[in-house]
C-alpha positions as CSV (number, residue, x, y, z in Angstrom):
1,X,52.0,99.9,99.4
2,X,55.4,98.4,100.5
3,X,58.7,100.1,99.7
4,X,60.5,96.8,99.9
5,X,62.9,96.3,97.0
6,X,61.6,94.1,94.2
7,X,63.7,91.0,93.6
8,X,63.4,88.3,90.9
9,X,61.3,85.2,91.6
10,X,64.4,83.1,91.0
11,X,66.4,84.9,93.7
12,X,63.6,84.7,96.3
13,X,63.2,81.0,95.5
14,X,66.9,80.4,96.0
15,X,66.7,82.1,99.4
16,X,63.7,80.0,100.4
17,X,65.6,76.8,99.5
18,X,68.7,77.5,101.6
19,X,69.7,74.9,104.1
20,X,69.9,75.5,107.9
21,X,73.6,74.9,107.9
22,X,76.8,77.0,108.4
23,X,78.2,78.6,105.3
24,X,79.2,81.7,103.4
25,X,77.0,83.9,101.2
26,X,77.9,86.5,98.5
27,X,75.6,89.2,97.1
28,X,76.1,90.5,93.5
29,X,74.7,93.5,91.7
30,X,73.3,93.5,88.1
31,X,76.8,94.2,86.7
32,X,78.4,91.3,88.5
33,X,80.1,93.4,91.1
34,X,80.3,91.9,94.6
35,X,78.4,93.8,97.2
36,X,78.9,91.8,100.4
37,X,80.4,88.6,101.7
38,X,79.1,87.2,105.0
39,X,79.2,84.1,107.1
40,X,76.4,82.5,109.0
41,X,75.8,79.7,111.5
42,X,72.4,79.2,109.8
43,X,72.4,80.3,106.2
44,X,68.6,80.1,105.8
45,X,67.9,82.3,108.8
46,X,70.6,84.9,108.1
47,X,70.0,85.4,104.4
48,X,66.2,85.4,104.7
49,X,66.4,88.2,107.2
50,X,67.8,90.5,104.5
51,X,64.7,90.0,102.2
52,X,61.9,89.9,104.9
53,X,62.1,93.5,106.2
54,X,61.8,97.0,104.8
55,X,65.1,98.7,105.4
56,X,64.1,102.0,103.7
57,X,66.8,104.4,102.6
58,X,69.5,103.1,105.0
59,X,72.8,101.8,103.9
60,X,71.5,98.2,104.3
61,X,68.5,99.1,102.2
62,X,70.7,100.6,99.6
63,X,72.7,97.4,99.4
64,X,69.7,95.1,99.4
65,X,68.1,97.1,96.6
66,X,71.1,96.4,94.4
67,X,71.2,92.6,95.0
68,X,70.6,90.8,91.6
69,X,71.9,87.4,92.5
70,X,73.6,85.5,95.2
71,X,76.0,82.5,95.8
72,X,76.4,80.4,98.8
73,X,78.8,77.7,100.0
74,X,78.0,75.3,102.8
75,X,80.9,74.3,105.1
76,X,81.3,72.0,108.1
77,X,81.7,74.6,110.9
78,X,81.6,78.2,111.8
79,X,85.4,78.3,111.9
80,X,85.5,77.1,108.3
81,X,82.9,79.7,107.4
82,X,85.1,82.4,109.0
83,X,88.2,81.4,107.1
84,X,86.4,81.0,103.8
85,X,84.6,84.4,104.3
86,X,87.9,86.2,104.6
87,X,89.5,84.4,101.7
88,X,86.6,85.6,99.6
89,X,86.8,89.1,101.0
90,X,90.5,89.3,100.0
91,X,89.7,87.8,96.6
92,X,86.6,89.8,95.6
93,X,86.9,93.2,97.3
94,X,83.2,93.6,98.2
95,X,81.8,97.1,98.5
96,X,80.1,96.6,101.9
97,X,82.9,94.7,103.8
98,X,85.8,96.2,105.7
99,X,88.8,95.8,103.3
100,X,92.5,96.0,104.0
101,X,95.0,96.5,101.2
102,X,96.5,93.2,100.2
103,X,100.1,94.0,101.2
104,X,101.6,90.8,102.6
105,X,104.9,90.9,100.8
106,X,106.9,90.9,104.0
107,X,110.7,90.8,103.9
108,X,112.6,88.0,105.5
109,X,116.2,87.4,106.6
110,X,117.5,84.4,104.6
111,X,120.4,82.1,105.4
112,X,121.2,80.2,102.2
113,X,121.3,76.4,102.2
114,X,119.6,73.7,104.3
115,X,121.4,72.6,107.5
116,X,121.8,69.0,106.1
117,X,123.3,70.1,102.8
118,X,126.3,72.3,103.6
119,X,129.0,70.9,101.3
120,X,131.2,68.7,103.4
121,X,133.3,66.1,101.8
122,X,133.6,62.4,102.7
123,X,136.2,63.0,105.4
124,X,133.8,65.4,107.1
125,X,135.9,68.5,106.1
126,X,134.4,71.4,104.4
127,X,135.0,71.8,100.8
128,X,135.7,75.4,99.7
129,X,132.3,76.1,98.1
130,X,129.6,78.6,98.6
131,X,127.4,75.9,100.0
132,X,129.9,75.2,102.8
133,X,129.9,78.9,103.9
134,X,126.2,80.0,103.8
135,X,125.5,83.7,103.2
136,X,123.0,85.8,105.0
137,X,120.8,88.0,102.8
138,X,117.6,90.2,102.6
139,X,114.8,88.3,100.9
140,X,111.2,89.1,99.9
141,X,109.0,86.4,98.3
142,X,107.7,82.9,98.7
143,X,109.7,80.7,101.2
144,X,110.9,77.2,100.5
145,X,112.7,74.4,102.3
146,X,116.0,74.8,100.4
147,X,117.0,77.7,102.7
148,X,116.3,79.0,106.2
149,X,114.1,82.0,106.8
150,X,113.6,84.3,109.8
151,X,110.8,86.7,110.1
152,X,108.6,88.1,108.7
153,X,109.9,91.6,109.5
154,X,107.8,94.7,109.4
155,X,110.2,96.6,107.0
156,X,113.3,96.3,104.9
157,X,115.1,98.5,107.4
158,X,114.5,96.0,110.2
159,X,116.0,93.1,108.1
160,X,119.0,95.1,107.1
161,X,119.6,96.2,110.7
162,X,119.5,92.5,111.8
163,X,122.0,91.6,109.0
164,X,124.3,94.3,110.3
165,X,124.1,92.8,113.8
166,X,125.0,89.4,112.5
167,X,127.9,90.8,110.6
168,X,129.2,92.6,113.7
169,X,128.8,89.6,116.0
170,X,129.2,86.5,113.9
171,X,130.9,87.8,110.8
172,X,128.8,85.9,108.3
173,X,129.3,86.7,104.6
174,X,126.8,88.7,102.6
175,X,128.4,88.5,99.2
176,X,126.8,86.8,96.2
177,X,128.0,83.2,95.4
178,X,129.6,84.4,92.1
179,X,131.7,87.0,94.0
180,X,132.6,84.4,96.6
181,X,133.9,82.0,94.0
182,X,136.1,84.5,92.3
183,X,137.7,86.4,95.2
184,X,141.5,86.2,95.4
185,X,141.9,88.5,98.5
186,X,139.6,89.5,101.3
187,X,137.2,92.4,100.8
188,X,136.7,95.6,102.8
189,X,134.2,93.8,105.1
190,X,137.0,91.6,106.3
191,X,139.2,94.5,107.0
192,X,136.6,96.2,109.2
193,X,135.8,93.0,111.0
194,X,132.4,92.4,109.5
195,X,133.2,89.1,107.7
196,X,135.5,86.2,108.6
197,X,136.9,85.9,105.0
198,X,135.7,82.5,104.0
199,X,136.1,83.3,100.3
200,X,139.9,83.1,100.7
201,X,140.1,80.4,103.4
202,X,140.7,82.7,106.4
203,X,138.2,80.7,108.5
204,X,137.8,76.9,109.0
205,X,134.5,75.5,107.6
206,X,133.5,74.0,111.0
207,X,134.2,77.3,112.8
208,X,132.1,79.1,110.2
209,X,129.3,76.6,110.6
210,X,129.3,77.1,114.4
211,X,128.9,80.9,113.8
212,X,126.0,80.1,111.5
213,X,124.3,78.0,114.2
214,X,124.9,80.7,116.8
215,X,123.4,83.3,114.5
216,X,120.3,81.1,114.0
217,X,120.0,80.7,117.8
218,X,120.3,84.5,118.2
219,X,117.5,85.1,115.7
220,X,115.3,82.6,117.5
221,X,115.9,84.5,120.7
222,X,118.1,81.9,122.4
223,X,120.7,84.6,123.3
224,X,121.7,83.2,126.7
225,X,122.4,79.8,125.2
226,X,124.6,81.4,122.6
227,X,126.6,83.3,125.2
228,X,127.1,80.2,127.3
229,X,128.3,78.2,124.3
230,X,130.8,81.0,123.3
231,X,132.1,81.1,126.9
232,X,132.7,77.3,126.9
233,X,134.6,77.5,123.6
234,X,136.6,80.5,124.9
235,X,137.6,78.5,128.0
236,X,138.6,75.5,126.0
237,X,140.9,77.5,123.7
238,X,142.4,79.2,126.8
239,X,143.1,75.8,128.4
240,X,144.9,74.7,125.2
241,X,146.9,78.0,125.3
242,X,145.2,79.1,122.1
243,X,145.0,82.7,123.2
244,X,144.3,84.3,119.8
245,X,141.2,82.1,119.3
246,X,140.1,82.7,122.9
247,X,140.5,86.5,122.3
248,X,138.3,86.3,119.2
249,X,135.6,84.5,121.1
250,X,135.9,87.0,123.9
251,X,135.4,89.9,121.5
252,X,132.4,88.1,119.9
253,X,130.8,87.7,123.4
254,X,131.4,91.4,124.1
255,X,129.8,92.4,120.8
256,X,126.8,90.2,121.4
257,X,126.4,91.6,124.9
258,X,126.6,95.1,123.6
259,X,123.9,94.4,121.0
260,X,121.6,93.0,123.7
261,X,122.0,96.0,125.9
262,X,121.3,98.3,123.0
263,X,117.8,96.8,122.5
264,X,115.4,99.7,123.2
265,X,112.6,97.3,124.3
266,X,113.0,94.6,126.9
267,X,111.0,91.7,125.5
268,X,110.8,89.7,128.7
269,X,109.9,86.0,128.1
270,X,108.1,86.6,124.8
271,X,110.1,85.4,121.7
272,X,107.4,85.8,119.0
273,X,104.4,88.1,119.4
274,X,102.3,90.6,117.4
275,X,101.0,93.7,119.1
276,X,97.8,95.1,117.4
277,X,96.3,98.5,118.3
278,X,93.3,100.1,116.5
279,X,92.3,103.7,116.4
280,X,89.1,105.1,114.7
281,X,88.5,108.8,114.1
282,X,86.9,111.0,111.5
283,X,85.4,108.1,109.5
284,X,88.9,106.6,109.1
285,X,90.7,103.8,111.0
286,X,94.3,102.7,111.5
287,X,95.6,99.3,112.7
288,X,99.2,99.5,113.9
289,X,101.0,96.1,113.9
290,X,104.2,95.9,115.9
291,X,106.3,92.7,115.7
292,X,108.5,90.9,118.2
293,X,110.6,88.1,116.6
294,X,113.3,86.1,118.3
295,X,112.8,88.2,121.5
296,X,113.6,91.5,119.7
297,X,111.1,94.3,118.9
298,X,111.5,94.8,115.2
299,X,109.3,97.8,114.6
300,X,105.8,98.4,113.4
301,X,103.6,99.1,110.3
302,X,100.3,100.9,109.9
303,X,97.3,99.7,107.9
304,X,94.3,101.7,106.8
305,X,91.1,99.9,105.9
306,X,88.4,101.1,103.6
307,X,84.5,100.9,103.6
308,X,84.3,101.3,107.4
309,X,81.0,103.0,107.6
310,X,79.1,100.8,105.1
311,X,80.6,97.7,106.6
312,X,79.9,98.7,110.2
313,X,76.2,99.2,109.4
314,X,75.8,95.9,107.7
315,X,77.8,94.1,110.4
316,X,75.5,95.6,113.0
317,X,72.5,94.2,111.2
318,X,74.1,90.8,111.2
319,X,74.8,91.1,114.9
320,X,71.2,92.0,115.6
321,X,70.0,89.0,113.7
322,X,72.2,86.8,115.9
323,X,70.7,88.4,119.0
324,X,74.2,89.6,120.2
325,X,75.1,93.2,121.2
326,X,76.5,95.2,118.2
327,X,80.3,95.3,118.3
328,X,82.1,98.6,118.5
329,X,83.6,99.7,115.2
330,X,87.1,99.3,116.7
331,X,86.4,95.6,117.3
332,X,85.0,95.1,113.9
333,X,88.0,96.7,112.3
334,X,90.5,94.7,114.3
335,X,88.8,91.4,113.7
336,X,88.6,92.1,110.0
337,X,92.3,92.9,110.0
338,X,93.3,89.7,111.9
339,X,91.0,87.6,109.7
340,X,92.4,89.0,106.4
341,X,96.0,89.7,107.3
342,X,96.9,86.3,108.6
343,X,95.7,84.5,105.4
344,X,98.9,82.9,104.1
345,X,101.1,84.7,106.7
346,X,102.7,83.0,109.7
347,X,100.9,83.7,112.9
348,X,102.9,84.1,116.1
349,X,101.7,82.2,119.2
350,X,100.8,85.5,121.0
351,X,98.5,88.3,119.8
352,X,98.3,91.3,122.1
353,X,95.3,93.5,121.2
354,X,94.0,96.8,122.2
355,X,90.4,95.6,122.1
356,X,89.0,92.1,122.7
357,X,88.5,89.8,119.7
358,X,86.2,86.9,119.4
359,X,87.3,83.5,120.7
360,X,86.0,81.8,117.6
361,X,88.3,83.9,115.5
362,X,91.4,82.9,117.5
363,X,90.4,79.3,117.4
364,X,89.9,79.4,113.6
365,X,93.4,80.9,113.3
366,X,94.9,78.2,115.5
367,X,93.2,75.6,113.4
368,X,94.4,77.2,110.1
369,X,98.0,77.7,111.2
370,X,98.5,74.5,113.3
371,X,99.9,76.7,116.1
372,X,98.1,77.3,119.5
373,X,97.4,81.0,119.5
374,X,96.7,83.1,122.6
375,X,95.1,86.5,122.2
376,X,95.6,88.8,125.2
377,X,93.6,91.9,126.0
378,X,94.4,94.3,128.9
379,X,98.0,92.9,129.3
380,X,100.3,93.6,132.2
381,X,103.9,94.6,132.7
382,X,106.1,94.6,129.6
383,X,103.2,93.6,127.3
384,X,101.3,96.7,128.5
385,X,104.2,98.9,127.5
386,X,104.3,97.4,124.1
387,X,100.6,97.9,123.6
388,X,100.7,101.5,124.8
389,X,103.5,102.2,122.3
390,X,101.4,100.6,119.5
391,X,98.3,102.6,120.5
392,X,100.4,105.8,120.4
393,X,101.8,105.0,117.0
394,X,98.3,104.2,115.7
395,X,97.0,107.6,116.8
396,X,100.0,109.4,115.2
397,X,99.6,107.5,111.9
398,X,95.9,108.2,111.8
399,X,96.3,111.9,112.5
400,X,98.9,112.0,109.7
401,X,96.5,110.3,107.3
402,X,93.7,112.7,108.1
403,X,96.1,115.7,107.7
404,X,97.4,114.4,104.4
405,X,93.9,113.7,103.0
406,X,92.8,117.2,104.0
407,X,95.9,118.6,102.2
408,X,95.2,116.4,99.1
409,X,91.6,117.4,99.0
410,X,92.7,121.1,99.1
411,X,95.1,120.4,96.1
412,X,92.3,118.7,94.2
413,X,90.0,121.7,94.8
414,X,92.7,124.2,93.9
415,X,93.3,122.4,90.5
416,X,89.6,122.3,89.7
417,X,89.3,126.0,90.5
418,X,92.5,126.9,88.6
419,X,91.3,125.2,85.4
420,X,87.7,126.3,85.8
421,X,86.4,122.8,85.8
422,X,83.0,121.7,87.0
423,X,83.1,118.0,88.0
424,X,79.9,116.5,89.3
425,X,81.6,115.5,92.5
426,X,85.0,116.5,93.8
427,X,85.4,112.9,95.2
428,X,85.0,111.4,91.7
429,X,87.2,114.0,90.0
430,X,89.4,111.8,87.7
431,X,92.7,112.6,86.0
432,X,94.6,110.3,83.6
433,X,98.2,111.2,82.7
434,X,100.3,109.9,79.8
435,X,104.0,109.8,79.4
436,X,106.4,108.2,76.8
437,X,109.7,106.7,77.7
438,X,112.5,105.1,75.6
439,X,116.3,105.0,75.2
440,X,117.3,106.4,71.8
441,X,114.1,104.8,70.3
442,X,114.7,101.4,72.0
443,X,112.0,99.7,74.0
444,X,109.4,102.5,73.7
445,X,106.7,102.3,76.3
446,X,103.8,104.6,77.2
447,X,102.4,104.9,80.7
448,X,98.9,105.8,81.9
449,X,98.5,106.7,85.6
450,X,95.2,107.5,87.3
451,X,94.3,109.9,90.0
452,X,90.9,110.0,91.7
453,X,89.4,110.0,95.2
454,X,92.2,112.5,96.0
455,X,95.0,109.9,95.5
456,X,96.9,107.9,92.9
457,X,95.2,104.6,92.1
458,X,98.1,102.3,91.2
459,X,95.8,99.4,90.7
460,X,94.5,101.2,87.6
461,X,97.8,102.1,86.1
462,X,98.6,100.7,82.6
463,X,101.6,100.3,80.4
464,X,101.5,100.1,76.6
465,X,104.2,98.6,74.4
466,X,104.6,101.0,71.4
467,X,105.4,99.3,68.1
468,X,105.2,100.1,64.4
469,X,106.5,103.7,64.7
470,X,109.8,105.4,63.7
471,X,112.1,104.9,66.7
472,X,112.2,108.0,68.9
473,X,109.0,109.5,67.4
474,X,107.3,110.6,70.7
475,X,104.4,112.2,68.8
476,X,103.5,108.9,67.0
477,X,103.9,107.1,70.3
478,X,101.4,109.5,72.0
479,X,99.0,109.1,69.1
480,X,99.1,105.4,69.4
481,X,98.6,105.2,73.2
482,X,95.7,107.8,73.2
483,X,94.0,106.0,70.4
484,X,94.3,102.6,72.1
485,X,93.1,104.1,75.4
486,X,90.0,106.0,74.2
487,X,89.0,104.5,70.8
488,X,86.5,102.1,72.3
489,X,85.0,104.7,74.6
490,X,84.4,106.9,71.6
491,X,82.7,104.0,69.7
492,X,80.4,102.7,72.4
493,X,79.6,105.9,74.3
494,X,79.8,105.3,78.0
495,X,81.2,101.8,77.9
496,X,84.7,101.2,79.4
497,X,87.7,102.2,77.3
498,X,89.9,99.6,75.7
499,X,91.8,97.9,78.4
500,X,94.4,96.4,76.2
501,X,96.6,93.9,77.9
502,X,99.0,95.8,80.0
503,X,102.7,95.2,80.3
504,X,104.8,95.0,83.4
505,X,104.1,93.8,86.9
506,X,103.3,95.9,90.0
507,X,100.8,98.6,89.2
508,X,99.5,97.1,86.0
509,X,95.9,96.2,85.8
510,X,95.0,92.8,84.5
511,X,91.9,92.0,82.4
512,X,88.8,91.9,84.6
513,X,87.8,88.3,85.4
514,X,84.4,87.1,86.3
515,X,84.8,84.8,89.3
516,X,82.3,82.4,90.6
517,X,83.7,80.5,93.6
518,X,82.0,77.2,94.3
519,X,84.2,75.7,97.0
520,X,87.3,76.4,99.1
521,X,89.6,74.9,96.6
522,X,88.9,77.7,94.1
523,X,89.6,80.4,96.6
524,X,93.4,80.0,96.6
525,X,93.5,80.9,92.9
526,X,91.1,83.7,93.1
527,X,93.3,86.5,94.2
528,X,95.7,85.9,91.3
529,X,92.9,86.4,88.8
530,X,91.0,89.3,90.2
531,X,91.8,92.9,89.2
532,X,90.7,96.0,91.0
533,X,87.7,97.5,89.3
534,X,88.3,101.1,88.2
535,X,85.1,102.8,89.2
536,X,85.7,105.8,86.9
537,X,87.1,104.0,83.9
538,X,83.7,103.8,82.2
539,X,83.7,107.5,81.4
540,X,86.0,110.1,79.9
541,X,88.3,111.5,82.6
542,X,87.7,115.0,83.8
543,X,91.3,115.8,82.9
544,X,93.8,114.2,80.5
545,X,97.3,115.3,81.2
546,X,100.1,114.7,78.7
547,X,103.7,115.2,79.6
548,X,104.8,117.7,76.9
549,X,104.2,121.1,75.4
550,X,102.3,122.3,72.2
551,X,103.5,119.4,70.1
552,X,102.2,116.6,72.3
553,X,99.0,118.6,72.9
554,X,98.4,119.1,69.2
555,X,98.8,115.3,68.7
556,X,96.3,114.6,71.5
557,X,94.0,117.2,70.0
558,X,94.1,115.4,66.6
559,X,93.3,112.0,68.3
560,X,90.4,113.4,70.3
561,X,89.0,115.3,67.3
562,X,89.1,112.1,65.2
563,X,87.3,110.2,68.0
564,X,84.8,112.9,68.6
565,X,85.8,113.5,72.2
566,X,85.8,116.7,74.3
567,X,89.0,118.7,73.6
568,X,88.7,120.8,76.7
569,X,89.8,118.0,78.9
570,X,93.3,117.8,77.3
571,X,96.1,119.7,79.1
572,X,99.8,119.5,78.4
573,X,102.5,120.1,81.1
574,X,105.2,122.1,79.4
575,X,108.6,122.5,81.0
576,X,109.4,126.0,82.1
577,X,112.5,128.2,81.4
578,X,115.6,126.1,81.8
579,X,113.4,123.1,82.6
580,X,113.3,124.2,86.2
581,X,110.9,122.5,88.6
582,X,108.1,124.9,89.6
583,X,108.1,126.9,86.4
584,X,105.9,124.5,84.4
585,X,103.1,126.0,82.3
586,X,99.8,124.3,81.3
587,X,99.0,124.2,77.6
588,X,95.3,123.6,76.5
589,X,94.0,121.8,73.4
590,X,90.9,123.9,73.1
591,X,92.7,127.2,72.2
592,X,92.9,128.8,75.6
593,X,96.1,130.7,76.5
594,X,98.9,129.0,78.4
595,X,98.6,129.2,82.2
596,X,101.3,129.6,84.8
597,X,99.9,128.5,88.1
598,X,102.8,129.8,90.3
599,X,105.7,128.1,91.9
600,X,103.9,127.7,95.3
601,X,100.5,126.8,93.8
602,X,98.7,123.8,95.3
603,X,97.2,123.0,91.9
604,X,100.7,122.9,90.4
605,X,101.9,120.6,93.2
606,X,99.1,118.2,92.3
607,X,99.9,118.4,88.5
608,X,103.6,117.8,89.2
609,X,102.8,114.9,91.5
610,X,100.7,113.2,88.8
611,X,103.2,114.0,86.0
612,X,106.2,112.7,88.0
613,X,104.3,109.5,88.8
614,X,103.6,108.9,85.1
615,X,107.2,109.5,84.3
616,X,108.4,107.1,87.0
617,X,106.0,104.4,85.9
618,X,107.0,104.8,82.2
619,X,110.7,104.7,83.0
620,X,110.5,101.5,85.1
621,X,108.6,99.7,82.4
622,X,110.9,100.9,79.7
623,X,114.0,99.8,81.6
624,X,112.5,96.3,82.2
625,X,111.6,95.9,78.6
626,X,115.0,97.2,77.4
627,X,116.8,94.8,79.6
628,X,114.8,92.0,78.3
629,X,115.5,93.0,74.7
630,X,119.2,93.4,75.3
631,X,119.7,90.2,77.2
632,X,117.2,88.3,75.1
633,X,115.0,87.5,78.1
634,X,114.9,83.8,78.4
635,X,114.7,83.1,74.7
636,X,118.2,81.7,74.3
637,X,118.3,80.0,77.7
638,X,115.1,78.1,76.9
639,X,116.7,76.4,73.9
640,X,118.1,72.9,74.8
641,X,121.8,72.8,74.7
642,X,122.4,76.6,75.3
643,X,124.0,77.3,78.6
644,X,125.5,80.5,80.1
645,X,128.8,80.3,78.2
646,X,127.3,79.6,74.7
647,X,124.6,82.3,75.3
648,X,127.3,84.8,76.2
649,X,129.4,83.9,73.1
650,X,126.3,84.4,70.9
651,X,125.4,87.8,72.4
652,X,129.0,89.0,72.2
653,X,129.4,87.9,68.6
654,X,126.2,89.4,67.3
655,X,125.8,92.3,69.7
656,X,122.5,91.2,71.3
657,X,119.5,89.1,70.8
658,X,118.4,91.1,67.8
659,X,121.7,90.4,66.1
660,X,121.4,86.7,66.8
661,X,117.8,86.7,65.4
662,X,119.0,88.4,62.2
663,X,121.9,86.0,61.7
664,X,121.8,83.1,59.3
665,X,122.4,79.4,60.3
666,X,125.9,79.5,58.9
667,X,126.8,82.6,60.9
668,X,125.4,81.1,64.1
669,X,127.3,77.8,63.4
670,X,130.6,79.8,63.2
671,X,130.4,80.6,66.9
672,X,132.7,78.5,69.1
673,X,130.8,75.6,70.6
674,X,127.8,75.9,68.3
675,X,127.3,73.0,65.9
676,X,125.2,72.9,62.8
677,X,122.3,71.1,64.4
678,X,122.2,73.5,67.4
679,X,122.5,76.5,65.0
680,X,119.4,75.3,63.1
681,X,117.6,74.9,66.5
682,X,118.5,78.4,67.5
683,X,117.4,79.8,64.2
684,X,114.0,78.0,64.4
685,X,113.5,79.1,68.0
686,X,114.1,82.8,67.2
687,X,111.9,82.8,64.1
C-alpha cells in the first residue's frame, strides 16, 4: 500500500491540466495558509513532480501532505516568473520559502525643490524665499519629482554624517522653511561657519545655487570636477582683486580636500555599488549589505532570513527536477535576498557578491530596473578589500545573533522554571503583556505586546482605544482590554481571540486578509493588505503579564473568572520598594504568594524586557492619540474655508477641538473671520 499523501480529485485534475509554459505556482493548506511559492520554466512538469513520488517523512513530504489547493499564474518568460515569484514571497510569507524581513524603509538625503523651480524673478535675480535657497535634510519615505534625493543610505547615521559634510564644505541651510521665513538675525550655525546665512541675505542667491550644484556633484561622486570648478572661481575673484571671496573659496577647497582624505575606504572608480556577503552557521544565516554611493563607502546593514532549512530542502528538490546540481545554501540565501530586497528599491549598476549568483537573476533585475547591472564574484583590488570587510562583518553579526539567541533561550527557560510552568514546547512558549497609558485620563490606550519564539513579535502587537470609562480609571481600562482580547477565545474554545481593529501604525496588526493573486497587477497591492499570522494567537497564552500589582491582578482575575479561563496564567509585575528597577515582585491571580526573583535573575530580566516594551508601545500610541485629540487631527483643516489662521483662532478661543465641538453656531460665528455660514458648516462637520 502506498504512503503517498491523498489529495482531492479536483487538485489532481488541476495539476494534470497545467500548461507546459513558464509561470509561478502557490501551494495552500486547508486553513488557507501559504505553504510555498515557486517558479518554473514548465509548470506542468514541475508541479506534477510533487504529486508523482512518495517523499515519506521528509520536509518535502510534510509540505506536500498539507497541500489542499494551489494557484498558478502563467507568464511570458522565466525572468517574469522570477520577479513575480519574489513579489508573491514578499506578499504572502510562505512557510517553505527563505524569507527576509520586509525592511526597505531606507533613509535618503533630500535637497528640497526641483532644479527648474528655484524661485527666481523675471530679472533672473533670486527672490528671498525658501524656494530660492533649498535646504538639505534627512528623509525617509516615498520619493517624488518635486525634490532631489540621494541614496538610499544604510542608516540614519550615514545620512546625518553626509549632511554635516555638506554643512562644513558648502554651508547649505538645514532649518525648516518656517524658521527661514521668520529669522531676523543669523543663527549659531552661521557663527560656526556651518551655514552661509541665506535667511538674512548674507549670501547671494546665485552663489548659494552654485553651492547647491557643487553639493549635488559631490554626492554623485564628481569630486574632482567640484574642486576644478572651485579653483576656477577662486582665480577669477583673485584676478578681480576680490580677495575676500577668493579666500572663502580657498577655504571651501581646503575643507573638501580634507573630507576626501578622511574617507576610510578608497572607492577607486566605482561610484555606486552594493557589496553582498553571506554567512551560514548553526542553522542561521546573515547577509551583510555594504553600500557605496557617490564614490563614498556609507556603511553596512545586516539581514537575517528565516525558514532556511525547510526552504533549502524544497529548493534542492526543485533543482533536482531541473537536472541541475543543487545549489549551496549560501547561494540560495543570497539569491533570495537579492530577489526580495531589490523589489521597489533602486539597484546600483554593480553588485559585488561573496558567492556566484545566477545570470538569469541579474538579467531579470536589469530588466526590472532599466539599469544594466553587473554582478561580480571573486573581485580584485579595491573591490576585494570591500568584500573581505563585508564578509568579516557578516561573520561578526551572525556570531552576535547566535549568542543573543542562546542568551534569550536561557532567559525563557529561567522564567519557565521560576514560575513552575510546563509548556508543551519551549519554542512555542507565549507571553502576552498588557499596559494602560493616558495623561490625566486623556486619550487612554491599552497595549498588548507578544513574546514567543524567544523574542518580541512586533507584528502581533495590538493597541486598543479605551472609551466609556471614568477618565483615569486604570482598573476599568484593564477590564475592558482583557475582555476584548479574550472574550471570543472563551466563547469558541480554541478559535482565535477577538482581533478588534488595532489603532496606530508600526507594530499594529491589521485584520487578516485572504489574498488570491490572479495576475501581476494584483501583486503591488498585496503587501499592503497582508498581515503576519500569529501562530500562537489561536490559544490562551502560557503567561499573561499585567503591568501592576494586586489591584490590576484582581481585575484580571475577575475577567478570567467570568470568561471561564485559567487563572494560573495571570501574573502581575508589581513595582518594588521605591519603584526601583530590579526590585519588582510577581503577583499571582491564583492565590500563590508573591515572588521576588532577584535583581540579577535571568527570568526577571525577561519579565522586565516584556513589561518595558508594553509600556513603550502604550505610551507611543497614547501620545499620538492625545496629539490628534488636542490638535483636532485633520477635522478642521478638512472643512472648506478653514485655513491655518482660522483654525488657530478657533482652537485658541475654545481651548481645543473638544471645545469647538461643544460650542454652538453663534459662539463659533463670534470668532474673528468666521461668518455665519462657515460657522454652520463647522458645526455640521463636527457633529
